[in-house]
C-alpha positions in Angstrom: 0.0 0.0 0.0 1.2 3.5 -0.7 1.7 6.1 2.0 -1.2 8.3 1.0 -3.7 5.4 1.3 -2.3 4.5 4.7 -2.3 8.1 5.9 -5.9 8.7 4.9 -7.0 5.4 6.4 -5.3 6.4 9.6 -7.0 9.8 9.6 -10.4 8.2 9.0 -9.8 5.7 11.8 -8.9 8.5 14.2 -12.0 10.4 13.3 -14.1 7.3 13.9 -12.4 6.9 17.3 -13.3 10.5 18.2 -16.9 9.7 17.4 -16.7 6.5 19.5 -15.2 8.5 22.4 -18.1 11.0 22.3 -20.6 8.2 22.0 -19.2 6.5 25.1 -19.2 9.9 26.9 -22.8 10.6 25.9 -23.9 7.3 27.5 -23.5 8.9 31.0 -24.7 12.4 30.1 -27.5 13.9 32.2 -30.8 14.0 30.3 -33.0 15.9 32.6 -36.1 17.4 31.0 -39.2 19.3 32.1 -42.7 18.4 31.0 -46.0 19.9 31.8 -48.8 17.3 32.2 -52.5 17.6 32.5 -54.9 15.4 34.4 -58.7 15.5 34.6 -58.4 14.1 38.1 -58.2 16.3 41.2 -54.9 16.7 43.0 -56.2 14.7 46.0 -56.8 11.7 43.7 -53.6 11.7 41.6 -51.1 12.6 44.3 -51.4 9.2 46.0 -51.1 7.6 42.5 -47.9 9.6 41.9 -46.5 8.7 45.3 -47.2 5.0 44.7 -45.7 5.1 41.3 -42.4 6.7 42.4 -42.2 4.4 45.5 -42.6 1.4 43.3 -39.7 2.7 41.2 -37.4 2.9 44.3 -37.7 6.7 44.7 -38.3 8.3 48.1 -39.8 11.6 49.1 -37.1 14.0 50.3 -39.0 17.2 50.4 -42.6 18.4 50.5 -43.0 22.2 50.1 -46.7 23.0 50.6 -46.1 26.8 50.1 -44.8 26.3 46.6 -46.9 23.2 45.9 -44.0 20.9 45.1 -42.7 17.5 46.0 -39.1 16.3 45.4 -38.3 12.5 45.0 -34.9 11.0 44.9 -33.7 7.6 43.8 -30.6 5.7 42.7 -30.4 4.8 39.0 -28.6 1.6 38.4 -26.2 1.4 35.4 -27.0 -1.1 32.7 -24.8 -4.2 32.5 -25.8 -4.6 28.8 -24.7 -1.0 28.0 -21.4 -1.4 29.9 -20.6 -4.6 28.0 -21.7 -3.0 24.7 -19.5 0.0 25.2 -16.6 -2.2 26.1 -17.2 -4.2 22.9 -17.4 -1.0 20.8 -14.2 0.3 22.3 -12.4 -3.0 21.6 -13.5 -2.9 18.0 -12.3 0.7 17.6 -9.0 -0.1 19.2 -8.5 -3.2 17.1 -9.1 -1.1 14.0 -6.6 1.5 15.2 -4.1 -1.2 16.0 -4.4 -2.6 12.5 -3.9 0.7 10.8 -1.0 1.6 13.0 0.6 -1.8 12.3 0.4 -1.1 8.6 2.0 2.3 9.1 4.7 1.0 11.5 5.1 -2.8 10.9 8.1 -3.1 13.3 5.8 -2.0 16.2 2.7 -4.1 15.4 2.9 -6.3 18.6 2.9 -3.2 20.7 -0.2 -1.8 19.0 -2.3 -4.9 19.8 -1.6 -4.0 23.4 -4.0 -1.1 23.0 -6.8 -3.6 23.2 -6.3 -3.9 27.0 -7.7 -0.3 27.2 -11.1 -1.3 26.0 -12.5 -2.3 29.5 -11.8 1.3 30.6 -14.9 2.5 28.7 -17.2 0.1 30.5 -15.7 1.0 33.8 -16.1 4.7 33.2 -19.7 4.2 32.1 -20.3 2.1 35.2 -18.9 4.7 37.6 -20.7 7.7 36.0 -24.1 6.1 35.1 -24.9 4.9 38.6 -26.1 8.1 40.2 -28.8 9.7 42.4 -31.7 11.1 40.2 -34.0 13.8 41.4 -37.7 14.2 40.3 -39.3 17.5 41.0 -43.1 17.7 40.9 -44.6 21.2 40.8 -48.4 21.4 41.1 -50.0 24.5 39.6 -53.0 25.9 41.3 -56.3 26.0 39.3 -56.9 29.4 37.9 -60.6 29.2 38.7 -62.9 26.8 40.7 -64.7 25.8 37.6 -61.5 24.5 35.9 -61.5 20.7 35.8 -57.9 20.1 34.7 -55.0 19.7 37.1 -51.6 20.8 35.8 -48.3 19.5 37.0 -44.8 20.3 35.9 -42.4 17.3 36.2 -38.6 17.7 36.0 -36.9 14.4 35.7 -34.7 12.2 33.4 -36.3 11.9 30.0 -36.7 8.1 30.4 -38.5 8.6 33.7 -40.8 11.1 32.1 -41.7 8.6 29.3 -42.4 5.9 31.8 -44.5 8.2 33.9 -46.6 9.1 30.9 -47.1 5.4 30.0 -48.1 4.4 33.6 -50.5 7.2 34.4 -53.4 8.6 32.3 -51.9 12.0 31.8 -51.7 14.2 28.7 -48.8 16.4 27.8 -49.6 20.1 27.9 -48.7 22.0 24.7 
């Protein structure tokens, strides 16, 4: 192979590794979002449902502020074993590709480059350390603007996956 082909292959491999690095880093990124939900039920009816829902998902109440009409839940989010293994596998494939390209560029050092493969479990360990964290869910109840209003509004600030599960579990509609 000529030098230009090897150099461009090396550059493309490095670019792919940068993308892989950011993919692994994004696996632990905080994805907190806020959603406003509407219920036709009264607050006295849906509040016990919310409390039961969050307790069943291993959250606990850490603060109730009746002045601001808000409740704060807290729970530990477990990291995914599958995702840790998957990220380790992706890192191993990326490092093998880099090792192959480097061994074409520098054939005398090819045994050393295969040693890069031992770095692949680092990605799984980094994910495992950062993904296991305490998540906070904030529920803010909005007072009804008039006694005739039948809809209850609540603003939920939580991880986007938790918001999706909450909307599946309870009969609420998003407010637009």
